[in-house]
MDAnalysis code that builds the backbone (N, CA, C; Angstrom):
import MDAnalysis as mda
import numpy as np

u = mda.Universe.empty(189, n_residues=63, atom_resindex=np.repeat(np.arange(63), 3), trajectory=True)
u.add_TopologyAttr("name", ["N", "CA", "C"] * 63)
u.add_TopologyAttr("resid", np.arange(1, 64))
u.add_TopologyAttr("resname", ["TYR", "ILE", "VAL", "LYS", "HIS", "GLY", "LYS", "LEU", "LYS", "GLU", "HIS", "GLU", "ALA", "ARG", "ARG", "PHE", "PHE", "GLN", "GLN", "ILE", "ILE", "SER", "GLY", "VAL", "ASP", "TYR", "CYS", "HIS", "ARG", "HIS", "MET", "VAL", "VAL", "HIS", "ARG", "ASP", "LEU", "LYS", "PRO", "GLU", "ASN", "LEU", "LEU", "LEU", "ASP", "SER", "ASN", "LEU", "HIS", "VAL", "LYS", "ILE", "ALA", "ASP", "PHE", "GLY", "ASN", "PHE", "PHE", "LEU", "TYR", "LEU", "ARG"])
u.atoms.positions = np.array([
    [0.827, -1.191, 0.000],
    [0.000, 0.000, 0.000],
    [0.868, 1.249, 0.000],
    [1.867, 1.279, 0.858],
    [2.740, 2.453, 0.942],
    [3.565, 2.596, -0.338],
    [4.016, 1.487, -0.907],
    [4.777, 1.548, -2.155],
    [3.909, 2.145, -3.264],
    [2.651, 1.736, -3.311],
    [1.745, 2.199, -4.367],
    [1.259, 3.624, -4.133],
    [0.958, 3.989, -2.876],
    [0.321, 5.273, -2.576],
    [1.247, 6.293, -1.925],
    [2.433, 5.878, -1.540],
    [3.357, 6.806, -0.890],
    [3.063, 6.939, 0.597],
    [3.640, 7.965, 1.170],
    [3.523, 8.208, 2.615],
    [2.057, 8.260, 3.054],
    [1.786, 7.633, 4.208],
    [0.421, 7.641, 4.743],
    [0.035, 9.031, 5.226],
    [-1.211, 9.373, 4.978],
    [-1.762, 10.583, 5.581],
    [-2.047, 10.271, 7.047],
    [-2.115, 11.301, 7.868],
    [-2.304, 11.077, 9.305],
    [-3.566, 10.282, 9.593],
    [-4.677, 10.586, 8.928],
    [-5.926, 9.857, 9.205],
    [-5.818, 8.387, 8.791],
    [-5.053, 8.087, 7.733],
    [-4.852, 6.693, 7.327],
    [-4.009, 5.953, 8.361],
    [-2.923, 6.584, 8.793],
    [-2.048, 5.967, 9.794],
    [-2.819, 5.705, 11.078],
    [-3.640, 6.656, 11.471],
    [-4.439, 6.508, 12.691],
    [-5.414, 5.337, 12.565],
    [-6.059, 5.227, 11.402],
    [-7.021, 4.142, 11.166],
    [-6.319, 2.781, 11.213],
    [-5.171, 2.668, 10.537],
    [-4.429, 1.409, 10.536],
    [-3.939, 1.066, 11.944],
    [-3.401, 2.053, 12.639],
    [-2.867, 1.805, 13.974],
    [-3.972, 1.360, 14.928],
    [-5.153, 1.965, 14.820],
    [-6.275, 1.564, 15.675],
    [-6.654, 0.108, 15.416],
    [-6.624, -0.315, 14.164],
    [-6.933, -1.705, 13.830],
    [-5.877, -2.658, 14.402],
    [-4.613, -2.249, 14.342],
    [-3.536, -3.072, 14.913],
    [-3.729, -3.206, 16.416],
    [-4.012, -2.094, 17.086],
    [-4.247, -2.116, 18.537],
    [-5.415, -3.031, 18.866],
    [-6.481, -2.942, 18.093],
    [-7.659, -3.775, 18.326],
    [-7.319, -5.261, 18.167],
    [-6.540, -5.601, 17.145],
    [-6.146, -6.992, 16.926],
    [-5.255, -7.532, 18.026],
    [-4.295, -6.730, 18.462],
    [-3.402, -7.150, 19.547],
    [-4.191, -7.290, 20.845],
    [-5.106, -6.366, 21.100],
    [-5.947, -6.449, 22.297],
    [-6.772, -7.735, 22.287],
    [-7.342, -8.082, 21.132],
    [-8.121, -9.312, 21.007],
    [-7.252, -10.531, 21.347],
    [-6.051, -10.565, 20.776],
    [-5.137, -11.680, 21.058],
    [-4.826, -11.764, 22.545],
    [-4.499, -10.638, 23.144],
    [-4.125, -10.633, 24.561],
    [-5.291, -11.040, 25.453],
    [-6.511, -10.618, 25.106],
    [-7.683, -11.036, 25.896],
    [-7.904, -12.543, 25.812],
    [-7.403, -13.162, 24.743],
    [-7.502, -14.613, 24.575],
    [-6.185, -15.310, 24.904],
    [-5.324, -14.603, 25.650],
    [-4.064, -15.132, 26.185],
    [-3.066, -15.550, 25.103],
    [-3.130, -14.920, 23.941],
    [-2.192, -15.191, 22.853],
    [-1.249, -14.002, 22.718],
    [0.057, -14.284, 22.695],
    [1.078, -13.254, 22.494],
    [1.740, -13.543, 21.149],
    [1.737, -12.587, 20.244],
    [2.256, -12.777, 18.884],
    [3.769, -12.987, 18.867],
    [4.529, -12.160, 19.518],
    [5.983, -12.219, 19.687],
    [6.801, -11.903, 18.433],
    [6.162, -11.546, 17.332],
    [6.923, -11.172, 16.130],
    [6.154, -10.134, 15.315],
    [5.591, -9.157, 16.002],
    [4.802, -8.131, 15.330],
    [5.742, -7.129, 14.663],
    [5.643, -7.041, 13.347],
    [6.478, -6.134, 12.553],
    [5.720, -5.832, 11.262],
    [6.116, -4.803, 10.534],
    [5.372, -4.422, 9.322],
    [5.160, -5.573, 8.342],
    [6.139, -6.459, 8.199],
    [6.005, -7.578, 7.262],
    [4.883, -8.533, 7.654],
    [4.458, -8.515, 8.915],
    [3.394, -9.404, 9.385],
    [2.046, -8.702, 9.487],
    [1.943, -7.528, 8.902],
    [0.678, -6.796, 8.853],
    [0.215, -6.750, 7.405],
    [-0.942, -7.318, 7.137],
    [-1.479, -7.396, 5.781],
    [-2.716, -6.519, 5.671],
    [-2.993, -6.041, 4.462],
    [-4.210, -5.273, 4.198],
    [-5.087, -6.062, 3.245],
    [-6.381, -6.180, 3.576],
    [-7.295, -6.821, 2.640],
    [-7.799, -5.779, 1.637],
    [-8.674, -6.177, 0.740],
    [-9.147, -5.277, -0.318],
    [-9.966, -4.106, 0.211],
    [-10.446, -4.210, 1.456],
    [-11.200, -3.115, 2.086],
    [-10.329, -2.288, 3.027],
    [-9.010, -2.473, 2.943],
    [-8.032, -1.768, 3.775],
    [-8.190, -2.077, 5.258],
    [-8.568, -3.320, 5.562],
    [-8.607, -3.788, 6.942],
    [-7.288, -4.491, 7.234],
    [-6.668, -4.138, 8.350],
    [-5.386, -4.730, 8.731],
    [-5.610, -6.137, 9.279],
    [-4.805, -7.064, 8.829],
    [-4.816, -8.442, 9.322],
    [-3.431, -8.750, 9.880],
    [-3.389, -9.282, 11.081],
    [-2.119, -9.681, 11.686],
    [-1.827, -11.111, 11.250],
    [-0.640, -11.321, 10.685],
    [-0.280, -12.627, 10.123],
    [0.933, -13.213, 10.838],
    [1.238, -14.445, 10.508],
    [2.425, -15.176, 10.965],
    [2.469, -15.349, 12.480],
    [1.641, -16.244, 12.957],
    [1.618, -16.567, 14.382],
    [2.529, -17.760, 14.684],
    [3.535, -17.986, 13.846],
    [4.436, -19.122, 14.011],
    [5.285, -19.073, 15.270],
    [5.445, -17.908, 15.850],
    [6.276, -17.746, 17.044],
    [5.425, -17.312, 18.249],
    [4.133, -17.616, 18.200],
    [3.226, -17.143, 19.250],
    [3.456, -17.868, 20.573],
    [2.935, -17.277, 21.627],
    [2.976, -17.873, 22.960],
    [1.559, -17.876, 23.497],
    [1.101, -19.015, 23.988],
    [-0.216, -19.128, 24.605],
    [-0.029, -19.132, 26.108],
    [-0.539, -18.103, 26.737],
    [-0.390, -17.955, 28.186],
    [-1.420, -18.824, 28.884],
    [-0.958, -19.767, 29.679],
    [-1.851, -20.633, 30.450],
    [-1.692, -20.304, 31.917],
    [-2.789, -20.117, 32.579],
    [-2.752, -19.778, 34.006],
    [-2.433, -20.968, 34.850],
])
């Protein structure tokens, strides 16, 4: 997306970041820790919804 459209506008960055926060919060509420969150593991679908990918290094917190 950034390669095609260039630098993100502030409202776009805010929207993407909020989606990332929401996804990480969901994982943490379900006791899943991603452990490898980086730009390469953030995907955009055709509706510009952020998807967190590559849970190969995840940690499941068990009480």
